[in-house]
TORDO-68406 format. One line per 3 residues: their letters; for each residue x, y, z of C-alpha. Coordinates in nm, 3 decimals. Example, Ala and Ser with C-alpha at 12.3 -4.5 7.8 and 13.67 -1.06 7.14 Angstrom:
<recs>
as) 1.230 -0.450 0.780; 1.367 -0.106 0.714
</recs>
This chain:
<recs>
xxx) -0.291 0.964 -1.048; -0.345 1.322 -1.219; -0.645 1.526 -1.165
xxx) -0.493 1.836 -1.174; -0.630 2.132 -1.436; -0.979 2.068 -1.327
xxx) -1.273 2.168 -1.117; -1.236 1.895 -0.844; -1.309 2.069 -0.514
xxx) -1.256 1.974 -0.142; -1.583 1.748 -0.182; -1.436 1.584 -0.510
xxx) -1.116 1.497 -0.259; -1.330 1.361 0.022; -1.551 1.161 -0.210
xxx) -1.197 0.963 -0.309; -1.059 0.976 0.012; -1.163 0.613 0.074
xxx) -0.972 0.537 -0.226; -0.712 0.702 -0.139; -0.686 0.546 0.193
xxx) -0.755 0.179 0.040; -0.652 0.077 -0.322; -0.477 0.410 -0.401
xxx) -0.312 0.398 -0.067; 0.053 0.330 -0.237; 0.034 0.615 -0.517
xxx) 0.388 0.753 -0.642; 0.257 1.057 -0.743; -0.099 1.273 -0.680
xxx) -0.194 1.576 -0.843; -0.499 1.723 -0.755; -0.775 1.965 -0.883
xxx) -0.758 2.360 -0.882; -1.038 2.436 -0.617; -0.869 2.271 -0.352
xxx) -0.890 2.438 -0.001; -0.722 2.447 0.301; -1.022 2.196 0.469
xxx) -0.923 1.953 0.130; -0.509 2.010 0.273; -0.613 1.886 0.608
xxx) -0.789 1.558 0.490; -0.491 1.502 0.234; -0.252 1.526 0.611
xxx) -0.461 1.317 0.846; -0.416 1.060 0.536; -0.090 1.103 0.567
xxx) -0.092 1.077 0.946; -0.302 0.760 0.896; -0.010 0.576 0.724
xxx) -0.146 0.616 0.380; 0.010 0.773 0.085; 0.370 0.669 0.241
xxx) 0.512 0.606 -0.093; 0.445 0.935 -0.258; 0.745 1.123 -0.451
xxx) 0.538 1.360 -0.617; 0.280 1.589 -0.461; 0.137 1.846 -0.676
xxx) -0.092 2.125 -0.522; -0.013 2.411 -0.780; -0.288 2.637 -0.868
xxx) -0.501 2.501 -0.601; -0.511 2.888 -0.498; -0.749 2.857 -0.201
xxx) -0.525 2.676 0.017; -0.327 2.975 0.150; -0.135 2.964 0.469
xxx) -0.331 2.721 0.647; -0.391 2.490 0.364; 0.008 2.529 0.336
xxx) 0.056 2.472 0.704; -0.139 2.087 0.677; 0.077 1.997 0.396
xxx) 0.392 2.117 0.618; 0.215 1.940 0.896; 0.189 1.575 0.727
xxx) 0.537 1.654 0.591; 0.636 1.714 0.992; 0.501 1.371 1.065
xxx) 0.806 1.205 0.898; 0.575 0.957 0.719; 0.650 1.127 0.343
xxx) 0.979 1.005 0.371; 0.966 0.886 -0.012; 0.866 1.249 -0.124
xxx) 1.067 1.410 -0.376; 0.923 1.702 -0.541; 0.586 1.941 -0.349
xxx) 0.441 2.148 -0.591; 0.297 2.449 -0.402; 0.264 2.730 -0.704
xxx) -0.005 2.945 -0.725; -0.170 2.811 -0.381; -0.215 3.140 -0.243
xxx) 0.038 3.108 0.057; 0.195 3.374 0.207; 0.460 3.429 0.530
xxx) 0.357 3.212 0.739; 0.255 2.924 0.472; 0.615 2.972 0.386
xxx) 0.729 2.963 0.712; 0.590 2.659 0.821; 0.719 2.522 0.499
xxx) 1.051 2.615 0.570; 1.056 2.459 0.948; 0.918 2.125 0.802
xxx) 1.137 2.050 0.543; 1.390 1.890 0.732; 1.134 1.544 0.826
xxx) 1.112 1.482 0.432; 1.494 1.367 0.373; 1.441 1.254 -0.039
xxx) 1.287 1.612 -0.102; 1.484 1.796 -0.376; 1.284 2.016 -0.529
xxx) 0.991 2.265 -0.412; 0.807 2.475 -0.644; 0.628 2.791 -0.472
xxx) 0.616 3.035 -0.727; 0.328 3.295 -0.805; 0.245 3.279 -0.409
xxx) 0.218 3.607 -0.187; 0.479 3.547 0.062; 0.675 3.861 0.099
xxx) 1.095 3.905 0.038; 1.157 3.828 0.421; 0.967 3.491 0.380
xxx) 1.159 3.368 0.039; 1.436 3.472 0.168; 1.411 3.223 0.458
xxx) 1.275 2.957 0.284; 1.502 2.967 0.021; 1.812 2.928 0.311
xxx) 1.604 2.635 0.448; 1.554 2.470 0.135; 1.980 2.525 0.086
xxx) 2.039 2.392 0.402; 1.861 2.052 0.361; 1.966 2.068 -0.014
xxx) 1.621 2.129 -0.156; 1.616 2.337 -0.490; 1.358 2.614 -0.396
xxx) 1.219 2.709 -0.737; 1.003 2.992 -0.858; 0.821 2.759 -1.158
xxx) 0.952 2.403 -1.254; 1.250 2.554 -1.422; 1.324 2.859 -1.264
xx) 1.483 2.856 -0.937; 1.302 3.117 -0.650
</recs>
């Protein structure tokens, strides 16, 4: 379900929530908007915690600048549940992520065994956080990327 590059916000995600918990629960790919905030990320995390979206192979939230550390932490929490076992690619470039978000992602990587690519460029985390995230990715065989084609 490709809903990126639009003005959908948390309210749009809330409207779609019943479908994401129902008929669309088995999505393999999901990309969403440009106005999602930490509240929207928590909705996605709750769906995962409830056992929905377990088939996701790709989650693309890039460009949602208001996710920030709290939204990134919510996505990391969803990963840490161990219910995103099929997730292969996570795109969080340009989401306003700082050091705390990068640390949360690094800590959650061990629970997504199939993750192969993590795209996190155009964010506000510092050099030390970037190195920590790269190290966590390397330890788990995940490509840490600044963009879809460029390494972090």
